[in-house]
C-alpha positions as a printed NumPy array, in Angstrom:
array([[ 63.58 , -24.703, -96.553],
       [ 66.213, -27.301, -97.263],
       [ 68.613, -25.661, -94.84 ],
       [ 66.037, -25.735, -92.056],
       [ 65.196, -29.397, -92.535],
       [ 68.859, -30.333, -92.645],
       [ 69.488, -28.618, -89.329],
       [ 66.485, -30.263, -87.774],
       [ 67.617, -33.722, -88.795],
       [ 71.019, -33.081, -87.35 ],
       [ 69.609, -32.577, -83.886],
       [ 66.437, -34.617, -83.799],
       [ 66.685, -37.253, -86.483],
       [ 64.188, -40.017, -86.027],
       [ 64.654, -40.268, -82.304],
       [ 62.181, -37.71 , -81.089],
       [ 59.982, -40.704, -80.489],
       [ 60.514, -43.439, -77.952],
       [ 61.949, -46.823, -78.852],
       [ 59.589, -48.753, -80.999],
       [ 57.779, -45.657, -82.248],
       [ 57.899, -44.41 , -85.779],
       [ 59.03 , -40.818, -86.246],
       [ 56.099, -38.565, -87.117],
       [ 55.862, -37.27 , -90.661],
       [ 52.812, -35.037, -90.688],
       [ 50.341, -34.266, -87.935],
       [ 46.692, -35.251, -88.465],
       [ 44.389, -32.359, -89.313],
       [ 42.347, -32.975, -86.166],
       [ 45.517, -32.492, -84.111],
       [ 46.532, -29.307, -85.96 ],
       [ 43.118, -27.822, -85.171],
       [ 42.489, -29.27 , -81.743],
       [ 45.837, -28.903, -80.022],
       [ 46.06 , -25.079, -80.242],
       [ 42.447, -24.792, -79.067],
       [ 43.2  , -27.025, -76.061],
       [ 46.328, -25.012, -75.306],
       [ 44.37 , -21.758, -75.405],
       [ 41.784, -23.272, -73.071],
       [ 44.36 , -24.263, -70.464],
       [ 46.064, -20.883, -70.701],
       [ 42.701, -19.196, -70.214],
       [ 42.067, -21.271, -67.086],
       [ 45.411, -20.468, -65.452],
       [ 45.841, -16.869, -66.66 ],
       [ 42.54 , -15.553, -65.347],
       [ 43.763, -15.805, -61.748],
       [ 47.352, -14.941, -62.641],
       [ 46.587, -11.651, -64.389],
       [ 43.349, -10.4  , -62.838],
       [ 41.977, -12.467, -59.968],
       [ 45.057, -12.668, -57.728],
       [ 45.526,  -8.897, -57.669],
       [ 41.831,  -8.242, -57.018],
       [ 41.476, -11.025, -54.437],
       [ 44.563,  -9.892, -52.549],
       [ 43.303,  -6.294, -52.612],
       [ 40.004,  -7.43 , -51.079],
       [ 41.618,  -9.164, -48.105],
       [ 44.592,  -6.851, -47.416],
       [ 45.283,  -3.143, -46.918],
       [ 46.786,  -0.801, -49.531],
       [ 50.034,  -0.832, -47.545],
       [ 50.384,  -4.624, -47.55 ],
       [ 48.84 ,  -5.701, -50.849],
       [ 52.   ,  -5.419, -52.976],
       [ 53.919,  -7.621, -50.561],
       [ 51.06 , -10.122, -50.307],
       [ 50.743, -10.356, -54.073],
       [ 54.493, -10.84 , -54.385],
       [ 54.295, -13.709, -51.873],
       [ 51.42 , -15.501, -53.615],
       [ 52.742, -14.945, -57.142],
       [ 56.281, -15.831, -56.158],
       [ 55.424, -19.078, -54.387],
       [ 53.07 , -20.063, -57.197],
       [ 55.808, -19.456, -59.725],
       [ 58.218, -21.676, -57.77 ],
       [ 55.6  , -24.435, -57.783],
       [ 55.175, -24.013, -61.539],
       [ 58.94 , -24.115, -61.927],
       [ 59.14 , -27.472, -60.157],
       [ 55.896, -29.021, -61.384],
       [ 56.301, -28.622, -65.124],
       [ 59.559, -30.544, -65.63 ],
       [ 58.671, -33.141, -63.003],
       [ 55.298, -33.927, -64.544],
       [ 56.944, -33.789, -67.955],
       [ 59.401, -36.492, -66.886],
       [ 56.528, -38.599, -65.534],
       [ 54.646, -38.104, -68.796],
       [ 57.649, -39.365, -70.769],
       [ 57.594, -42.548, -68.654],
       [ 53.83 , -43.209, -68.573],
       [ 52.779, -46.612, -69.905],
       [ 49.002, -46.177, -69.663],
       [ 46.839, -47.803, -72.331],
       [ 45.353, -44.355, -72.896],
       [ 48.765, -43.055, -73.915],
       [ 51.671, -41.116, -72.486],
       [ 50.091, -37.672, -72.411],
       [ 46.319, -38.054, -72.036],
       [ 46.263, -39.102, -68.358],
       [ 48.199, -35.998, -67.371],
       [ 46.116, -33.633, -69.494],
       [ 42.905, -34.97 , -67.93 ],
       [ 44.1  , -35.306, -64.353],
       [ 45.966, -32.007, -64.286],
       [ 43.038, -30.089, -65.765],
       [ 40.598, -31.416, -63.17 ],
       [ 42.93 , -30.712, -60.241],
       [ 43.524, -27.189, -61.545],
       [ 39.801, -26.546, -61.873],
       [ 39.117, -27.691, -58.315],
       [ 41.872, -25.374, -57.085],
       [ 40.173, -22.367, -58.682],
       [ 37.146, -22.938, -56.441],
       [ 39.453, -22.889, -53.403],
       [ 41.14 , -19.711, -54.587],
       [ 37.907, -17.902, -55.366],
       [ 36.322, -18.712, -51.993],
       [ 39.4  , -17.901, -49.867],
       [ 38.966, -15.339, -47.092],
       [ 42.636, -14.811, -46.291],
       [ 46.07 , -14.8  , -47.903],
       [ 46.831, -18.416, -46.782],
       [ 43.704, -19.664, -48.577],
       [ 44.638, -17.778, -51.739],
       [ 48.137, -19.227, -51.514],
       [ 46.895, -22.826, -51.134],
       [ 44.471, -22.437, -54.034],
       [ 47.131, -20.975, -56.283],
       [ 49.657, -23.692, -55.414],
       [ 47.175, -26.426, -56.331],
       [ 46.185, -24.598, -59.515],
       [ 49.815, -24.351, -60.583],
       [ 50.378, -28.044, -59.888],
       [ 47.339, -29.153, -61.866],
       [ 47.572, -26.882, -64.863],
       [ 51.329, -27.317, -65.241],
       [ 50.89 , -31.091, -65.293],
       [ 48.367, -30.676, -68.105],
       [ 50.391, -28.099, -70.048],
       [ 53.649, -30.06 , -69.833],
       [ 51.98 , -33.125, -71.326],
       [ 50.14 , -31.094, -73.943],
       [ 53.206, -29.319, -75.348],
       [ 55.083, -32.64 , -75.5  ],
       [ 52.568, -33.886, -78.054],
       [ 54.183, -31.576, -80.645],
       [ 57.3  , -33.691, -81.355],
       [ 55.167, -36.802, -80.802],
       [ 52.677, -35.859, -83.512],
       [ 54.415, -33.492, -85.98 ],
       [ 57.33 , -33.931, -88.379],
       [ 60.252, -31.481, -88.584],
       [ 58.997, -29.778, -91.753],
       [ 55.877, -28.411, -90.056],
       [ 57.035, -27.645, -86.529],
       [ 57.562, -23.967, -87.186],
       [ 53.992, -23.589, -88.427],
       [ 52.562, -25.553, -85.52 ],
       [ 54.789, -23.687, -83.071],
       [ 53.265, -20.51 , -84.484],
       [ 49.802, -21.831, -83.755],
       [ 50.863, -22.794, -80.239],
       [ 52.487, -19.409, -79.738],
       [ 49.23 , -17.605, -80.404],
       [ 47.377, -19.665, -77.79 ],
       [ 48.803, -17.8  , -74.807],
       [ 47.517, -14.373, -75.902],
       [ 44.236, -15.863, -77.073],
       [ 43.844, -17.528, -73.687],
       [ 44.816, -14.285, -71.984],
       [ 42.21 , -12.271, -73.88 ],
       [ 39.544, -14.877, -73.201],
       [ 40.459, -14.935, -69.508],
       [ 40.279, -11.155, -69.1  ],
       [ 37.079, -11.018, -71.175],
       [ 35.322, -13.465, -68.853],
       [ 36.826, -11.802, -65.769],
       [ 35.529,  -8.343, -66.62 ],
       [ 31.991,  -9.706, -66.961],
       [ 31.746, -10.454, -63.236],
       [ 32.104,  -8.567, -59.984],
       [ 33.204, -11.421, -57.719],
       [ 36.653, -12.981, -57.688],
       [ 35.067, -16.417, -57.502],
       [ 33.274, -16.034, -60.831],
       [ 36.3  , -14.341, -62.407],
       [ 38.389, -17.413, -61.593],
       [ 35.917, -20.257, -62.033],
       [ 34.086, -19.358, -65.253],
       [ 37.238, -19.158, -67.428],
       [ 38.458, -22.305, -65.681],
       [ 35.335, -24.309, -66.466],
       [ 35.333, -23.239, -70.112],
       [ 39.077, -23.804, -70.559],
       [ 39.107, -27.231, -68.936],
       [ 36.081, -28.33 , -70.97 ],
       [ 37.918, -27.402, -74.167],
       [ 41.08 , -29.249, -73.085],
       [ 39.162, -32.379, -72.132],
       [ 37.34 , -32.321, -75.461],
       [ 40.694, -32.382, -77.269],
       [ 41.755, -35.535, -75.416],
       [ 39.212, -37.561, -77.388],
       [ 40.302, -36.243, -80.797],
       [ 43.89 , -37.49 , -81.164],
       [ 45.666, -40.839, -80.992],
       [ 48.187, -40.615, -78.209],
       [ 51.457, -42.476, -78.35 ],
       [ 51.699, -45.537, -76.134],
       [ 54.994, -46.412, -74.486],
       [ 55.346, -50.188, -74.74 ],
       [ 58.66 , -50.672, -72.957],
       [ 58.323, -50.194, -69.211],
       [ 61.02 , -47.774, -67.981],
       [ 63.203, -48.471, -64.976],
       [ 61.862, -47.202, -61.646],
       [ 62.632, -43.596, -60.805],
       [ 65.342, -43.076, -58.194],
       [ 66.372, -39.829, -56.51 ],
       [ 68.959, -39.084, -59.202],
       [ 66.338, -39.542, -61.926],
       [ 63.889, -37.296, -60.093],
       [ 66.475, -34.556, -59.65 ],
       [ 67.374, -35.002, -63.309],
       [ 63.876, -33.834, -64.195],
       [ 64.907, -30.251, -63.453],
       [ 68.   , -29.834, -65.598],
       [ 69.988, -30.946, -68.6  ],
       [ 73.757, -30.762, -68.918],
       [ 74.635, -27.546, -70.803],
       [ 78.111, -28.894, -71.521],
       [ 76.654, -31.854, -73.385],
       [ 73.878, -29.744, -74.941],
       [ 75.323, -26.215, -75.248],
       [ 72.738, -25.103, -77.799],
       [ 69.884, -25.905, -75.446],
       [ 71.787, -24.192, -72.637],
       [ 72.081, -20.899, -74.503],
       [ 68.473, -21.163, -75.698],
       [ 67.355, -21.651, -72.092],
       [ 69.283, -18.599, -70.896],
       [ 67.875, -16.471, -73.721],
       [ 64.315, -17.43 , -72.864],
       [ 64.908, -16.887, -69.15 ],
       [ 66.215, -13.343, -69.539],
       [ 63.615, -12.293, -72.103],
       [ 60.843, -13.467, -69.784],
       [ 62.319, -11.519, -66.885],
       [ 61.618,  -8.389, -68.896],
       [ 58.183,  -9.556, -69.954],
       [ 57.086, -10.568, -66.432],
       [ 58.166,  -7.237, -64.981],
       [ 55.277,  -5.547, -66.763],
       [ 52.873,  -8.475, -66.919],
       [ 52.6  ,  -9.081, -63.174],
       [ 52.34 ,  -5.454, -62.108],
       [ 50.214,  -3.919, -64.856],
       [ 47.086,  -3.638, -62.633],
       [ 49.067,  -1.757, -59.978],
       [ 50.739,   0.396, -62.633],
       [ 47.265,   1.583, -63.576],
       [ 46.104,   2.242, -60.007],
       [ 49.279,   3.448, -58.276],
       [ 51.178,   5.172, -61.095],
       [ 48.437,   6.445, -63.399],
       [ 45.823,   6.851, -60.627],
       [ 43.171,   4.828, -62.427],
       [ 40.162,   3.911, -60.203],
       [ 40.289,   0.295, -59.077],
       [ 36.833,  -0.383, -60.54 ],
       [ 38.141,   0.468, -64.024],
       [ 41.178,  -1.823, -63.867],
       [ 39.61 ,  -5.144, -65.034],
       [ 38.233,  -3.516, -68.176],
       [ 41.521,  -1.716, -68.85 ],
       [ 43.488,  -4.949, -68.425],
       [ 41.078,  -6.651, -70.829],
       [ 41.562,  -3.893, -73.429],
       [ 45.331,  -4.036, -73.002],
       [ 45.468,  -7.793, -73.448],
       [ 43.059,  -7.685, -76.385],
       [ 45.209,  -5.153, -78.213],
       [ 48.335,  -7.129, -77.39 ],
       [ 46.725, -10.347, -78.575],
       [ 45.952,  -9.015, -82.044],
       [ 49.642,  -8.367, -82.602],
       [ 50.666, -11.617, -80.97 ],
       [ 48.398, -13.831, -83.044],
       [ 49.441, -12.229, -86.315],
       [ 53.167, -12.249, -85.577],
       [ 53.063, -15.781, -84.142],
       [ 51.616, -17.271, -87.292],
       [ 53.826, -15.158, -89.525],
       [ 56.988, -15.749, -87.501],
       [ 56.574, -19.533, -87.463],
       [ 55.856, -19.622, -91.198],
       [ 58.828, -17.382, -92.049],
       [ 61.21 , -19.429, -89.893],
       [ 60.179, -22.593, -91.744],
       [ 60.593, -20.882, -95.126],
       [ 63.981, -19.263, -94.576],
       [ 65.373, -21.843, -92.148],
       [ 66.631, -19.15 , -89.77 ],
       [ 65.388, -19.15 , -86.197],
       [ 68.028, -17.107, -84.325],
       [ 67.639, -13.822, -86.197],
       [ 63.886, -13.885, -85.645],
       [ 64.365, -14.623, -81.93 ],
       [ 66.613, -11.567, -81.588],
       [ 64.341,  -9.255, -83.577],
       [ 61.193, -10.292, -81.748],
       [ 62.803,  -9.911, -78.329],
       [ 63.966,  -6.405, -79.235],
       [ 60.415,  -5.479, -80.235],
       [ 59.085,  -6.799, -76.906],
       [ 61.56 ,  -4.774, -74.893],
       [ 60.809,  -1.632, -76.903],
       [ 57.156,  -2.069, -75.95 ],
       [ 58.102,  -2.304, -72.267],
       [ 59.961,   0.988, -72.504],
       [ 56.907,   2.612, -74.08 ],
       [ 54.786,   1.363, -71.159],
       [ 57.362,   2.505, -68.602],
       [ 57.303,   6.067, -69.955],
       [ 53.497,   6.222, -70.242],
       [ 51.723,   9.337, -69.037],
       [ 48.237,   8.   , -69.773],
       [ 46.406,   4.753, -70.476],
       [ 46.535,   5.314, -74.238],
       [ 50.316,   5.047, -74.256],
       [ 50.101,   1.891, -72.137],
       [ 47.82 ,   0.335, -74.736],
       [ 50.28 ,   1.289, -77.488],
       [ 53.104,  -0.331, -75.549],
       [ 51.018,  -3.448, -75.064],
       [ 50.464,  -3.67 , -78.83 ],
       [ 54.213,  -3.494, -79.435],
       [ 54.931,  -6.101, -76.771],
       [ 52.307,  -8.366, -78.307],
       [ 53.876,  -8.202, -81.763],
       [ 57.259,  -9.159, -80.362],
       [ 55.88 , -11.84 , -78.044],
       [ 54.03 , -13.712, -80.79 ],
       [ 57.045, -14.098, -83.029],
       [ 59.362, -14.866, -80.111],
       [ 57.115, -17.602, -78.716],
       [ 56.614, -19.291, -82.071],
       [ 60.236, -19.277, -83.167],
       [ 61.527, -20.101, -79.689],
       [ 59.469, -23.316, -79.537],
       [ 60.614, -24.282, -83.044],
       [ 64.239, -23.575, -82.125],
       [ 64.019, -25.727, -78.993],
       [ 62.397, -28.539, -80.971],
       [ 65.223, -28.377, -83.525],
       [ 67.755, -28.712, -80.705],
       [ 66.185, -31.717, -78.969],
       [ 68.824, -34.453, -78.633],
       [ 68.466, -37.586, -80.725],
       [ 67.639, -40.804, -78.917],
       [ 66.861, -39.214, -75.552],
       [ 63.15 , -40.031, -75.428],
       [ 62.677, -37.176, -72.941],
       [ 60.851, -34.55 , -74.942],
       [ 58.365, -33.596, -72.231],
       [ 61.132, -33.435, -69.632],
       [ 63.211, -31.133, -71.84 ],
       [ 60.264, -28.882, -72.551],
       [ 59.589, -28.887, -68.812],
       [ 63.103, -27.679, -68.087],
       [ 62.517, -24.896, -70.584],
       [ 59.334, -24.021, -68.77 ],
       [ 61.588, -23.196, -65.814],
       [ 63.031, -20.423, -67.983],
       [ 59.49 , -19.069, -68.345],
       [ 58.308, -19.765, -64.778],
       [ 61.397, -18.764, -62.78 ],
       [ 61.112, -15.06 , -63.735],
       [ 57.589, -15.094, -62.275],
       [ 59.221, -15.957, -58.953],
       [ 62.316, -13.774, -59.2  ],
       [ 60.533, -10.64 , -60.414],
       [ 58.165, -10.434, -57.406],
       [ 61.12 , -11.028, -55.086],
       [ 63.085,  -8.176, -56.66 ],
       [ 60.199,  -5.887, -57.563],
       [ 59.376,  -4.533, -54.124],
       [ 62.714,  -2.75 , -53.489],
       [ 62.974,  -1.618, -57.124],
       [ 59.481,  -0.112, -56.995],
       [ 60.282,   1.546, -53.664],
       [ 63.399,   3.182, -55.136],
       [ 62.301,   4.095, -58.666],
       [ 58.636,   3.223, -59.042],
       [ 57.071,   0.976, -61.649],
       [ 58.89 ,   2.656, -64.584],
       [ 62.244,   1.609, -63.086],
       [ 60.992,  -1.977, -62.816],
       [ 59.859,  -2.066, -66.449],
       [ 62.982,  -0.415, -67.885],
       [ 65.284,  -2.637, -65.829],
       [ 63.435,  -5.683, -67.124],
       [ 63.789,  -4.449, -70.688],
       [ 67.564,  -4.105, -70.329],
       [ 67.853,  -7.678, -69.025],
       [ 65.677,  -8.935, -71.872],
       [ 67.871,  -7.269, -74.492],
       [ 70.989,  -8.853, -73.03 ],
       [ 69.265, -12.222, -73.136],
       [ 68.293, -11.789, -76.777],
       [ 71.928, -11.277, -77.727],
       [ 72.899, -14.624, -76.174],
       [ 71.028, -16.598, -78.841],
       [ 73.947, -15.887, -81.179],
       [ 76.005, -18.36 , -79.123],
       [ 73.877, -21.288, -80.339],
       [ 75.717, -23.393, -82.909],
       [ 74.371, -25.794, -85.482],
       [ 71.118, -24.023, -86.354],
       [ 70.635, -20.764, -88.184]])
């Protein structure tokens, strides 16, 4: 434990806060409970369309010959929007001087915009309408998520970030299970999108009233073009540890997204599962995956705090994820797919928890740009959602869905090895 805290101080010190703010020591209990619940709610709202509704909606308004290309277009453009929105809104959050705080305005505003977009998406009658709805949803929910995750270094001291990162890490699978649970209760794409959105946004808005947000007293200088462009990158030469951590996350998520985005079509086109059975199968797959993710997320974050070693756990968890993808790729029936999903879930939970803790340990002292930095790291998670659809179509045409999944697993394993290049933390 002493080793871990020493490393954290080396990189973050007391300057995770803005000038004039005291460094956090221990997060309030209400925050520890409420923040993961809010995160799960926002993930539920955005993942329902991402995992279930987009594929079903596109299938309803296209032909079997054109649906893969249409889905790739919508998912790819949406991912680009997410890639740009998260760091930009994160930078704006870091500079917000509202009396309500730095983060609350963006959590509230982004959640409401995202919810309105789900109504547009669910009622669309053509691919352009689906595309517009998804773009607006990505803008809104990424604004909310970027501000929400930035509350971690605002509210929590170094000694408990691994544990809280574990709680945050479990929110994605919990949100995913909740989204697919609600989706499989309804027959219409509108209800599949809107019901999880209403519930998730309500939970996120409830959290806003439970914590004391940090208020930025000093008014920052106006944003110029250089500052705006700076929202999308950090200098890897000045911050090599963050650079290698970014590349590791990027490559691991390429592997993960290869299976995540095309699982419904793997069921229908590769395993010949009837379309009507797909929502329930996706729900079962995500539920099984979530059990492993929740357990390993909590355990991984706790272990990384105890032993003070993040990198070894990042490598091990990524290897487990990629092994699960290979199991899915070689599946001859739905039972093997579910087994692969369980393995992926175990790896994903630990990876997500330890990855967030590792990034937090590497945040530069005195920068006052926590949300912006987390936003840049969200590019590593969002960019694969754009690249994979762009590359998937020719790969699927040449080798089918198994080739896509196995290729993604190989890239993910290479990415996991790159974490060894990070210096200064164990």
